[in-house]
N, C-alpha and C positions, 0 to 999 in steps of 0.2 A: 700485074704488079702496080700498074697505074691506078686501078680501082682501089686497091688497098691504101695507097697514099692519099687519095681523095677522101676516103672514109676517115682516116686517122686525122687529117688536117682540119676536118670540119668540127667545130666546137658544138657541144650540146648545150642548148639554152636551158636555163632553170625553169622557164615557163613550160617547156615540153617535158622536163624530167619530173616536175612536181605531181601532175596527175598520174603518171606512170608509177611513181613511188607510193602515192596515196592508194592506188588500186591494189598493189601488192601487200601493203600493210593491212588493208581491210580484208583482203582474201586470207591472209595468215591469221588474223583475229577470228574470222568466221570459222576457220578450221579448228581453232583451239577452244571455242565456246562450249561445245558439248562436253569437253573434258572438265570444264570448270563448274559444272552443275553440282549441286549439293550432294555430298557423299556421306551418308550416315554410317556410323560405326556401332550404334547401339543394337543390341539383340536381346531376345528372350529365349531362354533354354530351360527345360525342366524335365522331370521324370513323372510319368503317369503311373500311379499304383492303385491297387484295390484295397479294401479295408484290412487285409492281412499283410499289407506292405509288399505284396508281390507285384512285379512290373506288369504293365498291360501293353503288349505290343499290338500294333495295327489300329490304334485309336485315331480317329480323325479329329484334328485340332484346327479350328478356324479362328483366325485373328482378324478383327475388324477395327480399323482406325475410325473412331467415333466422329472425328472432325471432318474427314473426307469420305467416309463410308467405303474406303478401299478394303478389299478382302483378300487375305492370303490363307491358303489351306495347305496343311502338311499332315503326314501320318507318322505316328510314333514308331521307332525302329524296334528291333528285337529286344533291346534293353529297356524299352519303354520311354526312350528319350525323344523329345521333339525340339526343333530349333527354328526360330525366325530370325533372319539376319537383315542388316541394312535398314533399320527402322528409324523414322524420324522421332524426335522427342515430342510425344503427343500422348493422348489418352486412348486406350484400347479396350475392347471387350474380347474375351476368349471363351470359346465354346468347345467342349470335348464330348465326342460321341463314340460309343462302342456298343455293339449288341450285347445284351445281358446286363448292361449297366444303365443307371439313370444318366440322362444328359445333364452335363454340368456347365453352367455359364457363370463367368466372372465379369462384372461390369466395372468400369472406372479404373482400369489398371493403368498406372502411370509408371513409365520406365525412367530410369536414370540415364541421361544422355551420355553418349560417347563411351559406353562400356557394356559388358555383358550383364544381363539381369537374370536372376534365377526365379522361377515360379513353378514349384512342384505341385502337382494336382493329384487328389485322391478321389477316385470314382466310387460311388455307392452302388451296391448290387440292387437291381430292380429293372422294371420295364423301361424301354427307351422312350416311352411316352411321358414318363415322369421327368421333371426338370428340377435341378437344384441350382438356384441362383444366389450368387454371393456378390455383394457390393464391395469392390476393391477400393473405392475412393474413401471409405471410412477408415481404412488402415493406413498407417504411415508407410512411406516408401522406405524399404529396408534393403541395404546392400549386403547380401550374404556371400558374395563372391570374394570380397577382400575386406580389409580392416580400415579403409579410409573413411574419414569424416568429411562431409561436405554439406553445403546448403546453398540455397538460392534466395536472394533477396530481390523480389520482383519490383516492377515500377510502382505497383499499388502500395507496397510496404514503404518504399522510399517516399512517396507522396504523403502517406497518412501517419507514419510513425513520428513521434516527436524527436527532434534532434536539435542540439544546441548549435546555433549558427550554421545549420544545414551541413554539418560535417559528415562526409560519407564514411570516414573511418570509425565513427561511432556506430553507424549502421552495420559495418563489417563485423563488429563485436557480437552481433546477433547470430552469426553463423556458428555451428557446432565446432567446438575445439579451439575457438579464438579467445585469447585472454588479452585484456588491456591493462596496462599499468598506469594509465592516466597521463602519460607524458606526450 
């Protein structure tokens, strides 16, 4: 009983408590850091078909991030559907291969961030040694999954487009679906 009284009567100095508190705060922060990494919600999903619009199951689909050269590979299911999830907003190239069909490559595919993106592919009958290459950067990004209108005004547009008194609200009127009444 005497030991307990001595322990309770002894005050804790703030000089000794501060390093202890600092250690536990840093330890807790270190545990939470992996959870706070970027978590992407964008995805690409599509159906692979042949020239008669019949689904092509078992096709190998390769997605390559052109900025980082990261490669993901999947196979279309029995309904001809392929899916890539958790993608960063970047430019990609997609290659589809299946025996009895020409290899098809699409370069410059840009996905719409934070949502599902649809990209249906049609393979041409032929040898696997023949390749059909399509440049996706020439086509505008079209959201076929829902009816929302959106646009991005990047820093290059902000710096180089003329605006009266550098008013950002005038630049916002460049986005699709935005109307301004001049007030």
